Structures are given as structure tokens and as C-alpha cells.
C-alpha positions as CSV (number, residue, x, y, z in Angstrom):
1,M,-14.1,-84.2,43.4
2,V,-15.1,-86.6,40.6
3,K,-15.0,-85.0,37.2
4,T,-18.3,-84.9,35.4
5,I,-16.9,-84.3,31.9
6,E,-13.6,-83.6,30.3
7,W,-11.8,-83.7,26.9
8,R,-9.2,-86.5,27.0
9,D,-7.2,-87.9,24.1
10,G,-9.5,-86.6,21.4
11,K,-12.7,-87.9,23.1
12,G,-15.4,-86.4,25.3
13,V,-15.3,-88.4,28.6
14,M,-18.4,-88.2,30.8
15,L,-19.4,-89.8,34.1
16,D,-22.4,-92.0,33.5
17,Q,-24.7,-90.6,36.2
18,S,-27.5,-93.0,35.4
19,R,-25.5,-95.7,37.2
20,L,-24.7,-93.7,40.4
21,P,-24.4,-94.3,43.3
22,L,-24.1,-98.1,42.7
23,E,-21.4,-97.8,40.0
24,V,-18.9,-95.2,39.0
25,R,-18.5,-95.6,35.3
26,F,-17.0,-93.3,32.6
27,I,-18.1,-93.3,29.0
28,E,-15.7,-92.3,26.2
29,C,-17.7,-90.5,23.5
30,T,-15.9,-90.9,20.2
31,D,-18.5,-89.0,18.1
32,C,-21.2,-86.3,18.4
33,H,-24.0,-88.9,18.3
34,M,-22.7,-90.5,21.4
35,V,-22.7,-87.1,23.2
36,A,-26.3,-86.4,22.1
37,D,-27.3,-89.8,23.3
38,G,-25.6,-89.2,26.6
39,I,-27.5,-85.9,27.1
40,K,-30.9,-87.5,26.2
41,K,-30.3,-90.7,28.3
42,L,-29.1,-88.7,31.3
43,W,-25.6,-90.0,31.3
44,I,-24.9,-86.3,31.9
45,K,-27.4,-83.9,33.3
46,G,-27.8,-80.4,34.8
47,A,-28.0,-77.3,32.7
48,P,-24.4,-76.2,32.9
49,A,-23.0,-79.7,32.4
50,I,-25.1,-80.4,29.3
51,G,-24.1,-77.0,27.8
52,I,-20.4,-78.1,28.2
53,A,-21.3,-81.5,26.7
54,A,-23.0,-79.9,23.7
55,A,-19.9,-77.8,23.0
56,M,-17.7,-80.9,23.2
57,G,-20.1,-82.8,21.0
58,I,-19.9,-80.1,18.3
59,A,-16.1,-80.1,18.6
60,L,-16.1,-83.9,18.2
61,G,-18.4,-83.8,15.2
62,A,-16.2,-81.1,13.6
63,Q,-13.2,-83.3,13.6
64,D,-14.8,-85.7,11.1
65,I,-15.9,-82.9,8.7
66,K,-14.2,-82.8,5.3
67,A,-14.4,-79.3,3.8
68,E,-12.4,-77.0,1.7
69,S,-14.1,-73.7,2.6
70,F,-15.7,-72.0,5.6
71,D,-19.2,-72.1,4.0
72,E,-18.9,-75.8,3.4
73,F,-17.6,-76.4,6.9
74,T,-20.5,-74.5,8.5
75,K,-23.0,-76.2,6.3
76,Q,-21.9,-79.6,7.7
77,I,-21.6,-78.4,11.3
78,E,-25.2,-76.9,11.3
79,P,-26.9,-80.4,11.6
80,I,-24.7,-81.2,14.5
81,I,-25.7,-78.0,16.3
82,K,-29.3,-78.7,15.6
83,M,-28.9,-82.2,17.0
84,M,-27.5,-80.9,20.3
85,L,-30.3,-78.3,20.6
86,S,-32.9,-81.0,20.2
87,T,-31.6,-83.1,23.1
88,R,-33.1,-81.2,26.1
89,P,-35.3,-78.3,25.1
90,T,-35.9,-76.8,28.5
91,A,-32.3,-76.1,29.5
92,V,-31.1,-72.8,28.0
93,N,-27.4,-73.6,28.5
94,I,-27.3,-75.7,25.3
95,S,-28.5,-72.8,23.1
96,W,-26.1,-70.5,25.1
97,A,-23.2,-72.9,24.3
98,T,-24.1,-73.4,20.7
99,G,-24.5,-69.7,20.2
100,R,-21.1,-69.1,21.6
101,I,-19.7,-71.7,19.2
102,E,-21.4,-70.1,16.2
103,R,-20.0,-66.6,17.2
104,L,-16.5,-68.2,17.5
105,L,-16.7,-69.6,14.0
106,L,-17.9,-66.3,12.5
107,A,-15.1,-64.4,14.2
108,N,-12.6,-66.8,12.7
109,K,-14.0,-67.5,9.2
110,E,-10.8,-66.5,7.5
111,R,-8.8,-69.2,9.3
112,P,-7.9,-72.6,7.8
113,I,-10.4,-75.4,8.5
114,D,-7.9,-77.4,10.6
115,R,-7.4,-74.3,12.8
116,L,-11.2,-74.0,13.2
117,K,-11.4,-77.6,14.4
118,E,-8.7,-76.8,17.0
119,L,-10.5,-73.7,18.1
120,L,-13.7,-75.6,18.8
121,I,-11.9,-78.0,21.1
122,Y,-10.2,-75.1,22.8
123,E,-13.6,-73.3,23.2
124,A,-15.3,-76.4,24.7
125,N,-12.5,-76.7,27.3
126,K,-12.7,-73.0,28.0
127,I,-16.5,-73.2,28.6
128,L,-15.7,-76.0,31.1
129,E,-13.0,-74.1,32.9
130,E,-15.1,-70.9,33.1
131,D,-18.0,-72.9,34.5
132,I,-16.0,-74.1,37.4
133,E,-14.9,-70.5,38.3
134,V,-18.5,-69.3,37.9
135,N,-19.7,-72.0,40.3
136,K,-17.1,-71.0,42.9
137,A,-18.2,-67.3,42.6
138,I,-21.9,-68.4,43.0
139,G,-20.8,-70.3,46.2
140,R,-19.1,-67.2,47.6
141,W,-22.1,-65.0,47.1
142,G,-24.6,-67.6,48.2
143,S,-22.7,-68.5,51.4
144,E,-23.4,-65.0,52.7
145,F,-27.0,-66.0,53.1
146,I,-26.2,-69.1,55.2
147,K,-25.8,-68.8,59.0
148,D,-24.0,-71.2,61.3
149,G,-26.4,-73.9,62.4
150,D,-28.8,-73.5,59.4
151,T,-30.7,-76.5,57.8
152,I,-31.0,-76.1,54.0
153,L,-33.4,-77.9,51.8
154,T,-32.3,-78.6,48.2
155,H,-34.2,-80.3,45.3
156,C,-32.9,-82.3,42.5
157,N,-29.1,-82.2,41.8
158,A,-27.3,-78.9,41.2
159,G,-24.0,-80.0,42.4
160,S,-20.6,-80.7,40.7
161,L,-22.3,-83.6,38.8
162,A,-24.6,-81.1,37.1
163,T,-21.8,-78.6,36.2
164,G,-18.2,-78.5,35.3
165,G,-17.4,-78.7,39.0
166,H,-18.4,-77.3,42.4
167,G,-22.1,-77.0,41.5
168,T,-24.5,-74.2,41.5
169,A,-27.0,-74.8,44.4
170,T,-24.5,-76.9,46.3
171,A,-21.6,-74.3,45.9
172,P,-22.9,-72.1,48.7
173,L,-23.1,-75.2,50.9
174,L,-19.5,-76.2,50.1
175,I,-18.2,-72.6,50.7
176,A,-20.2,-72.2,53.9
177,T,-18.7,-75.4,55.2
178,E,-15.2,-74.2,54.3
179,Q,-15.9,-71.1,56.2
180,G,-16.5,-73.2,59.3
181,K,-20.3,-72.9,59.4
182,R,-22.0,-76.0,60.8
183,I,-24.9,-76.8,58.5
184,Q,-27.3,-79.6,57.8
185,V,-28.7,-80.4,54.3
186,I,-32.0,-82.0,53.5
187,A,-32.3,-83.5,50.0
188,G,-35.6,-84.3,48.4
189,E,-35.4,-87.7,46.6
190,T,-36.6,-86.0,43.4
191,R,-38.9,-88.5,41.7
192,P,-39.0,-90.1,39.3
193,V,-35.3,-90.4,38.4
194,L,-34.2,-89.8,42.0
195,Q,-31.4,-87.3,41.3
196,G,-31.6,-86.1,44.9
197,A,-31.4,-89.6,46.4
198,R,-28.8,-90.9,44.0
199,L,-26.7,-87.9,43.2
200,T,-27.0,-85.0,45.6
201,S,-26.8,-87.2,48.7
202,W,-23.8,-89.0,47.3
203,E,-22.0,-85.8,46.5
204,L,-22.6,-84.3,49.9
205,I,-21.4,-87.4,51.6
206,Q,-18.2,-87.2,49.6
207,A,-17.8,-83.6,50.7
208,G,-18.3,-84.5,54.3
209,I,-21.6,-82.4,54.7
210,P,-24.3,-83.9,56.8
211,V,-27.3,-84.8,54.6
212,T,-30.7,-86.2,55.3
213,L,-32.8,-87.7,52.6
214,I,-36.6,-87.2,52.4
215,T,-39.4,-88.1,50.1
216,D,-40.5,-85.1,48.1
217,S,-43.8,-84.9,49.8
218,T,-42.2,-84.6,53.3
219,A,-40.9,-81.1,52.7
220,G,-44.1,-79.3,53.8
221,A,-44.3,-81.2,57.1
222,L,-40.7,-80.3,58.0
223,M,-41.4,-76.6,57.2
224,K,-44.5,-76.6,59.4
225,N,-42.4,-78.0,62.2
226,E,-39.7,-75.3,61.7
227,M,-37.0,-77.8,60.6
228,I,-35.9,-75.9,57.5
229,D,-34.3,-72.5,57.5
230,L,-33.9,-71.8,53.8
231,V,-34.1,-73.5,50.4
232,I,-31.5,-73.3,47.6
233,V,-32.2,-74.8,44.2
234,G,-30.7,-74.6,40.7
235,T,-32.3,-73.6,37.5
236,D,-32.4,-74.9,33.9
237,R,-33.7,-71.7,32.5
238,T,-34.6,-68.3,34.1
239,T,-36.5,-65.8,32.1
240,K,-35.9,-62.0,31.9
241,N,-38.7,-61.4,34.5
242,G,-37.2,-63.8,37.0
243,D,-39.4,-66.9,36.4
244,V,-37.5,-70.1,37.0
245,A,-37.8,-73.5,35.3
246,N,-36.3,-76.2,37.4
247,K,-36.9,-79.9,38.2
248,I,-40.6,-80.8,38.6
249,G,-41.6,-80.2,42.2
250,T,-39.6,-77.0,42.6
251,Y,-42.8,-74.9,42.2
252,T,-44.5,-76.8,45.0
253,I,-41.5,-76.2,47.3
254,A,-41.6,-72.5,46.5
255,V,-45.3,-72.2,47.4
256,L,-44.6,-74.0,50.7
257,C,-41.8,-71.6,51.4
258,K,-44.0,-68.6,50.9
259,E,-46.7,-70.1,53.2
260,H,-44.1,-70.7,56.0
261,N,-42.0,-67.5,55.5
262,I,-38.9,-69.5,54.5
263,P,-36.5,-67.8,52.0
264,F,-36.4,-69.6,48.6
265,Y,-33.1,-68.9,46.7
266,V,-32.1,-69.9,43.2
267,A,-28.5,-70.4,42.1
268,A,-28.4,-69.1,38.6
269,P,-25.3,-68.7,36.5
270,L,-25.8,-66.0,33.9
271,S,-25.6,-68.6,31.2
272,S,-28.8,-70.1,32.5
273,I,-30.7,-66.8,32.3
274,D,-32.5,-66.4,29.0
275,F,-32.5,-62.6,28.5
276,G,-34.4,-63.0,25.3
277,M,-37.4,-64.7,26.9
278,H,-39.7,-62.4,28.8
279,S,-41.8,-64.9,30.8
280,G,-41.8,-68.4,32.1
281,D,-45.0,-69.1,30.3
282,L,-42.9,-69.3,27.1
283,I,-40.5,-71.9,28.4
284,P,-40.8,-75.3,26.6
285,I,-41.3,-78.0,29.2
286,E,-39.9,-81.4,28.4
287,E,-42.1,-84.4,29.0
288,R,-40.1,-87.6,29.3
289,H,-41.0,-91.3,28.7
290,P,-43.7,-92.8,31.0
291,D,-41.3,-95.7,31.9
292,E,-39.4,-93.4,34.2
293,V,-42.6,-93.3,36.4
294,T,-44.0,-96.8,35.8
295,T,-40.8,-98.8,36.4
296,I,-38.0,-98.8,38.9
297,W,-34.6,-100.2,37.8
298,G,-36.4,-102.0,35.0
299,H,-39.2,-103.5,37.1
300,R,-42.8,-102.3,36.5
301,V,-44.5,-101.1,39.7
302,V,-47.9,-99.9,38.4
303,P,-50.8,-101.5,36.6
304,E,-50.7,-101.9,32.8
305,G,-52.8,-99.4,31.0
306,V,-52.5,-96.5,33.4
307,N,-52.0,-93.1,31.9
308,V,-48.8,-91.1,32.9
309,I,-47.9,-87.4,32.9
310,N,-44.1,-87.2,33.3
311,L,-43.2,-83.5,33.2
312,S,-39.5,-83.1,33.8
313,F,-39.7,-79.4,34.9
314,D,-42.1,-76.9,36.3
315,V,-42.0,-73.1,36.3
316,T,-41.8,-71.0,39.6
317,P,-43.0,-67.4,39.2
318,A,-40.5,-64.7,40.2
319,N,-42.5,-63.5,43.1
320,Y,-41.7,-66.7,45.0
321,V,-37.9,-66.1,44.7
322,A,-36.2,-64.3,47.5
323,S,-33.0,-63.7,45.5
324,F,-30.8,-65.2,42.8
325,F,-27.2,-66.2,43.5
326,T,-25.1,-65.5,40.3
327,E,-21.4,-65.2,39.7
328,K,-21.9,-61.4,39.7
329,G,-23.6,-61.2,43.0
330,A,-27.0,-61.9,44.7
331,F,-29.9,-60.1,43.1
332,R,-33.7,-59.6,43.6
333,P,-35.8,-61.0,40.8
334,M,-36.8,-57.6,39.6
335,D,-33.2,-56.7,39.1
336,I,-32.3,-59.7,36.9
337,K,-33.4,-58.0,33.7
338,K,-30.9,-55.1,34.5
339,L,-27.8,-57.3,34.7
340,M,-27.0,-57.1,31.0
341,R,-27.2,-53.4,30.7
342,A,-23.8,-51.7,30.4
343,D,-25.0,-48.5,32.1
344,I,-26.2,-50.3,35.3
345,D,-24.1,-50.0,38.5
346,I,-24.0,-53.7,39.4
347,E,-22.7,-52.9,42.9
348,S,-25.9,-50.9,43.7
349,L,-28.1,-54.0,42.9
350,R,-26.2,-56.6,44.9
351,L,-27.8,-58.0,48.0
352,K,-25.8,-58.9,51.1
353,G,-26.4,-61.9,53.2
354,I,-28.6,-62.0,56.2
């Protein structure tokens, strides 16, 4: 499995996903500005992966800080945190990771500055390691909902490239295959950046899982012809009521699933659930540059002067989601808000596979 991101020799090293599948190139980020650029320019993508990248970016930036006191240190690190938060506003994992960094600093405010710098590197690596284990747990729970012979549709990329490793939406596919289940995967191309065509199909081929690529608008026809058994997608932010922000086109697929009685599942690590946001209506939706739509590999393919709406995400209401696959189990949307309550018996909420 290709590593998406790692800390190596005092640098944050990330796979440049913008060049896949034609070229496998790694970029050594030597400062926090390079990491922020990498997130914005989609060298690295996927909610969990960019949360990891943000933590590494903060750790990188901290190494260059000259400070004698904790207050002086935090004053200088605050702009770095704000820079990371501004890179991709829809994905909640960045704010989750930066919040974790801020709590770590407060808990260690009496320690020497050099020790704080070391702790930031340690915490970034810990976030990476924990993410890999979370993904494997999501895979184990999600695989219970996959039967031998199933054909699964996925949209965008929520594989190992979008995480620390193993992926979220693809983790159940990997685990099901390891269990001996014979499955087929259909990947939507995911316009305009083609994450499904370039990344998901590449990953699944590497894993030895049969994958068929379709244009995004083909999904409905396949559902009508009973060629899809279930759908599994990832999420960049899920709100307390179970609404899901994911790559543009996800809402369309969810509506089609409801029309054709096909279960629509969301792989959602708890770090991607915003328990402080009550509704998907409140999620900021990133709009990216028109060039992503008007050009392909640098070549313009539409007339000059045309207007473009290039929304990067859409929001799927909770009532379209059959269940969420998390590291703690599979849960109905109405049970998501209960997961953080200490008095809740998690076992009583868990759903079992069909």
C-alpha cells in the first residue's frame, strides 16, 4: 500500500495525488506553507488525510518558532493554525486536528518550548497511526453489510489515498475481499477532478479488486437495471442530525438509491462527525476555481465567457442514509447524536450486517 503522508527526516512527505495515475511523485514539505499549498492544490485530499496533513503542517511550522515563553510560542503558532483551517473549509477533520493540537499545548504549557515542539511531531504521527486503525475498524463493521457476489458503487475517493491508510469507504471492500467474498466495485469518475477515475480505480486495481469505471451520470441507469446492490461513500463532514457533506454528486446518488430501494451507506470516522453542528444547512460548501471545469489537463474544452458553478461538495440529508459505518460500529442516522454521550450503551445502538 502506497503511503499517502508521513513524517520523515524532519519533513512532511506527501504523495502528489494531482499527478496520479500517470506519475507517482512524492513532495517533501519543508515548511507549513508548503503543506497548506498541498492541501489547497489537492496534492493531498480526503478529510482524514488533510487532517493529518494539517497536524504535520503545524508541527513543521512550530520548529521555526523562536520563543522564550508559552504565551509567546502560542501567539506565533496561532497564525499557522488559522492558515491550516482556511485551506479546505468543508472538511471538519482539519478543525478536529487543530483542536486536538491546541488541547495538547494547553495540557503541556509548563513544559520547555523545545519539548512542546517534539510533542507536536509526536501528536501528528499519533493522529496518523490512529487513523489507520480507525479505518481498519470501519472496514470490519462495514464488511458485515456486504454479501458474497455484491456489486458496490462508490463515489469520489475515500480510499487509502484519502486517509492515513486503508481508507474509509474502501475499507469494507478490502476487508470483505480478505474474508473471501467475491465482490465487484463500480467507481463513478467524479467530475471535475476525476478522483474516482484517477484515484479510486487505481487503488482498487492495486488491491486486486475488480473495478468498473462509469461516468457519473450512468449510475441511475445501472440502478434501474438492477446492476448495483449497495452504495458506500465517505464524508468530509457529518452533522449531529446525520446530514452528510461529501463530494458533489453524492446527493444525486442518494436520491437515486431511495428511488430504487438500494441501501446508501456512509463510512464516517468519528473525527469527521461535527457534533457541534446541528444541521447540514450550516455546513460551508467550498466552491473551487472554474478552471477545474473548463479545462482538462491544461487544455480549454468550453467556450470563452461561459459561466461556471463549481461546487466541490453537496449535502445529503440524513433520511437518505441507511446507516453509518464508524470505528465504534454501524449506526442509524438518528443514533449518531447519541454516540458522544457517556451514559449510552453503544452496544444497544449497533446495527448488524444483512
